[in-house]
C-alpha positions as CSV (number, residue, x, y, z in Angstrom):
1,X,10.5,0.1,6.4
2,X,8.7,-3.2,7.0
3,X,5.7,-2.9,9.2
4,X,2.9,-5.2,10.4
5,X,-0.9,-4.5,10.3
6,X,-3.2,-6.2,12.8
7,X,-6.9,-5.9,12.2
8,X,-9.5,-6.3,15.0
9,X,-13.2,-5.6,15.5
10,X,-15.3,-4.5,18.4
11,X,-19.1,-4.8,18.3
12,X,-21.5,-3.2,20.8
13,X,-24.6,-5.3,21.0
14,X,-27.6,-3.1,21.9
15,X,-31.2,-4.0,22.5
16,X,-33.1,-0.9,21.5
17,X,-36.3,-2.1,23.1
18,X,-34.9,-2.5,26.6
19,X,-32.1,0.1,26.0
20,X,-29.5,-2.4,27.3
21,X,-26.1,-3.3,26.0
22,X,-24.4,-6.6,26.3
23,X,-21.0,-6.4,27.9
24,X,-18.4,-9.0,29.0
25,X,-16.7,-8.8,32.4
26,X,-13.2,-9.9,31.4
27,X,-11.0,-11.4,34.0
28,X,-7.5,-10.0,34.4
29,X,-5.8,-13.1,33.0
30,X,-7.5,-12.5,29.6
31,X,-6.1,-9.0,29.3
32,X,-8.1,-5.7,29.2
33,X,-9.9,-6.6,32.5
34,X,-13.3,-5.1,33.3
35,X,-16.3,-4.6,31.2
36,X,-15.9,-4.5,27.4
37,X,-17.8,-5.2,24.2
38,X,-17.2,-8.4,22.2
39,X,-14.5,-8.3,19.6
40,X,-11.3,-9.8,18.4
41,X,-8.8,-10.4,15.6
42,X,-10.0,-10.6,12.0
43,X,-8.8,-13.9,10.4
44,X,-7.3,-13.8,6.9
45,X,-8.9,-13.7,4.4
46,X,-12.3,-13.0,5.9
47,X,-13.9,-9.6,5.5
48,X,-13.8,-7.2,8.4
49,X,-17.6,-7.3,8.9
50,X,-17.6,-11.1,8.7
51,X,-14.9,-11.1,11.4
52,X,-17.1,-8.8,13.6
53,X,-20.1,-11.1,13.1
54,X,-18.0,-14.2,13.9
55,X,-16.5,-12.6,17.0
56,X,-20.0,-11.7,18.4
57,X,-21.1,-15.3,17.7
58,X,-18.0,-16.9,19.3
59,X,-18.0,-14.7,22.4
60,X,-21.7,-14.4,23.1
61,X,-23.6,-17.1,21.1
62,X,-25.7,-14.4,19.3
63,X,-25.9,-14.0,15.5
64,X,-25.7,-10.3,14.5
65,X,-28.5,-9.7,12.0
66,X,-28.3,-5.9,11.7
67,X,-24.8,-4.5,12.1
68,X,-23.7,-0.9,11.4
69,X,-20.2,0.4,10.9
70,X,-19.4,3.1,13.5
71,X,-15.8,3.9,13.0
72,X,-12.1,3.1,13.1
73,X,-9.6,3.3,16.0
74,X,-6.0,2.9,14.8
75,X,-2.8,2.9,16.8
76,X,0.6,3.1,15.2
77,X,3.9,2.4,17.0
78,X,6.8,3.4,14.8
79,X,9.3,1.7,17.2
80,X,7.7,-1.7,16.6
81,X,6.6,-1.0,13.0
82,X,3.0,-1.9,14.1
83,X,-0.3,-0.5,12.9
84,X,-3.2,-1.9,15.0
85,X,-6.7,-1.2,13.6
86,X,-10.0,-1.7,15.3
87,X,-13.2,-1.5,13.3
88,X,-16.1,-0.7,15.5
89,X,-19.7,-1.8,14.9
90,X,-23.1,-1.4,16.5
91,X,-25.4,-4.5,16.5
92,X,-29.1,-3.6,16.8
93,X,-30.7,-6.9,15.8
94,X,-29.6,-10.4,16.7
95,X,-30.8,-14.0,17.1
96,X,-29.8,-16.8,19.4
97,X,-29.2,-17.5,23.0
98,X,-26.3,-16.3,25.2
99,X,-23.6,-18.8,25.9
100,X,-23.8,-20.3,29.4
101,X,-20.0,-20.6,29.6
102,X,-18.6,-17.7,27.5
103,X,-14.9,-17.9,26.6
104,X,-13.9,-14.3,27.3
105,X,-15.8,-13.5,30.5
106,X,-19.2,-13.3,32.1
107,X,-21.9,-11.8,29.8
108,X,-24.2,-9.1,31.3
109,X,-27.0,-7.0,29.9
110,X,-26.6,-3.5,31.4
111,X,-28.9,-0.5,31.1
112,X,-27.2,1.8,28.6
113,X,-27.3,4.8,31.0
114,X,-25.5,2.8,33.7
115,X,-22.9,1.1,31.6
116,X,-20.2,3.8,32.2
117,X,-20.5,3.3,35.9
118,X,-19.0,-0.2,35.6
119,X,-15.2,-0.8,35.9
120,X,-13.7,-0.7,32.5
121,X,-10.5,0.3,30.7
122,X,-10.2,4.1,30.1
123,X,-9.8,3.6,26.3
124,X,-13.1,1.6,26.3
125,X,-15.0,4.2,28.4
126,X,-13.8,6.9,25.9
127,X,-14.9,4.9,22.9
128,X,-18.2,3.8,24.4
129,X,-20.4,6.8,23.5
130,X,-19.1,6.7,19.9
131,X,-21.2,3.6,19.2
132,X,-24.3,5.6,19.8
133,X,-23.4,8.9,18.2
134,X,-24.8,9.6,14.7
135,X,-22.4,9.2,11.8
136,X,-19.0,7.6,12.0
137,X,-15.6,8.4,13.5
138,X,-12.0,7.9,12.7
139,X,-9.3,8.1,15.4
140,X,-5.6,7.6,14.7
141,X,-2.9,7.7,17.4
142,X,0.8,7.5,16.9
143,X,2.4,6.4,20.1
144,X,5.5,4.9,21.6
145,X,4.6,1.7,23.4
146,X,7.8,1.7,25.5
147,X,7.3,5.2,26.9
148,X,3.5,5.2,26.7
149,X,3.8,8.6,25.1
150,X,1.3,9.8,22.4
151,X,3.2,11.5,19.6
152,X,0.3,12.5,17.4
153,X,-3.5,12.1,17.5
154,X,-6.1,12.7,14.8
155,X,-9.8,12.5,15.4
156,X,-12.6,13.1,12.9
157,X,-16.3,12.6,12.8
158,X,-18.4,12.2,9.7
159,X,-22.2,12.8,9.5
160,X,-24.6,10.3,8.0
């Protein structure tokens, strides 16, 4: 069977001194409305981490200087022959100035402990704490897009 693989990144930008995270408030017309971390599609043939660094730069204006791989979320839809992979990173050091007119939505520094109080997609609220847990994670979901039904789910965590 032929299938398609789409590769994306998501990068949580965290200021460990102020204990704040940088989130985007995405409008509905952009898809995934609510607060979300920067991220997007990896361009061929760039590396996945280079894609993560580029997406942070394009969406926020910041250059990621220290970036740590945190884990993989993948979603497979057998009906469509699609595997959708999201590589997650934590950015703890950066340079630059925030964009004044960001392309994906308003940028807001939010205290880490208050972030989950903001309106956001359920899947992002579930993923949010994983950026700050020690080690890495791997989540794989097989689902049917048309019915919205999960057929199988695997979740693993790995220590440092």
